[in-house]
C-alpha positions as CSV (number, residue, x, y, z in Angstrom):
1,M,-0.5,0.0,0.0
2,E,0.9,3.4,-1.0
3,R,1.6,6.1,1.7
4,T,0.8,9.7,1.0
5,M,3.6,12.2,2.3
6,P,4.6,15.7,1.1
7,V,7.4,15.8,-1.8
8,P,10.2,16.7,0.1
9,A,13.1,19.7,-0.9
10,R,16.1,20.4,0.2
11,N,16.5,23.6,1.8
12,P,19.1,26.4,0.0
13,E,20.1,27.0,3.3
14,V,22.1,24.0,3.7
15,V,25.3,22.5,1.9
16,F,26.1,19.0,1.9
17,R,29.5,17.1,1.3
18,P,30.1,13.4,0.8
19,L,32.5,11.6,2.8
20,R,34.1,8.4,2.5
21,E,31.7,7.0,5.0
22,G,28.7,8.7,4.6
23,G,28.7,12.3,4.4
24,V,27.5,16.1,6.4
25,F,25.4,18.9,6.3
26,L,25.5,22.4,7.3
27,H,23.0,24.9,8.2
28,L,24.6,27.8,7.2
29,V,21.7,30.0,9.6
30,S,22.1,27.6,12.6
31,G,25.7,26.4,11.7
32,E,25.1,23.5,12.9
33,Y,26.3,20.0,11.5
34,Y,24.7,16.8,11.1
35,S,26.2,13.6,9.7
36,A,24.6,10.5,7.7
37,N,25.5,7.2,6.8
38,P,25.6,5.9,3.4
39,V,22.1,5.3,2.5
40,G,21.2,8.7,4.0
41,C,23.5,10.0,1.7
42,A,21.7,8.1,-1.2
43,V,18.2,9.4,0.3
44,W,19.4,12.8,-0.2
45,S,20.9,12.6,-3.6
46,F,17.4,11.7,-5.0
47,I,15.6,14.7,-2.8
48,D,14.8,17.1,-5.7
49,G,11.6,18.6,-4.8
50,A,10.0,16.1,-7.5
51,R,10.1,13.0,-6.0
52,S,7.7,11.4,-3.7
53,V,8.7,9.6,-0.8
54,N,7.4,6.6,-2.9
55,D,9.8,7.9,-6.1
56,I,13.0,8.0,-3.5
57,T,12.2,4.5,-1.9
58,A,11.8,3.0,-5.3
59,Q,15.1,4.5,-6.5
60,L,16.8,3.2,-3.6
61,R,15.7,-0.1,-4.3
62,R,17.5,-0.1,-7.6
63,V,21.0,1.1,-6.4
64,L,21.0,-0.7,-2.9
65,E,22.2,-4.4,-2.8
66,D,19.9,-6.0,-0.7
67,A,17.2,-3.0,0.3
68,P,15.6,-4.2,3.2
69,P,11.8,-4.6,3.1
70,D,11.3,-1.8,5.8
71,L,13.4,0.6,3.1
72,L,10.2,2.8,3.2
73,D,10.2,3.0,7.1
74,F,13.7,3.9,7.2
75,V,12.8,6.8,4.8
76,E,10.4,8.3,6.4
77,R,12.0,8.4,9.7
78,F,15.2,9.6,8.0
79,L,12.9,12.6,6.2
80,D,11.3,13.7,10.0
81,E,14.8,13.8,10.8
82,L,15.6,16.1,8.3
83,R,12.5,17.8,8.8
84,A,13.3,18.4,12.2
85,R,17.0,19.9,11.7
86,D,15.2,22.0,8.8
87,L,17.2,20.6,6.3
88,V,14.1,20.0,3.7
89,A,10.9,20.9,3.9
90,A,7.3,20.4,1.4
91,A,8.3,20.9,-1.9
92,G,6.9,24.4,-3.2
93,G,9.7,27.4,-3.2
94,Q,13.1,25.6,-1.9
95,G,15.8,25.9,-4.2
96,E,19.0,23.9,-4.9
97,V,21.3,22.6,-2.7
98,R,25.0,24.3,-2.8
99,D,28.1,22.4,-2.4
100,L,30.5,23.1,-0.1
């Protein structure tokens, strides 16, 4: 069953830098850093303001070896964490992310 959630968009006041074992976000207004594991970085790479949560999950299933059956739950929880930290919001007026 498909769930309906807002389409996520990146906050333009956030920069992202991939690292060897994941990545790091910097919120330019708050100055706070956040880290993500490789799967979280893959989720971030698919956030474009157009893809739904279900679309992002489907893309992940295509690129991840042995994707767990609860991948949608992981994506939803990760997006909730990003929203709580003001790294993403619902699509509509969000710009492109800048590289660090």
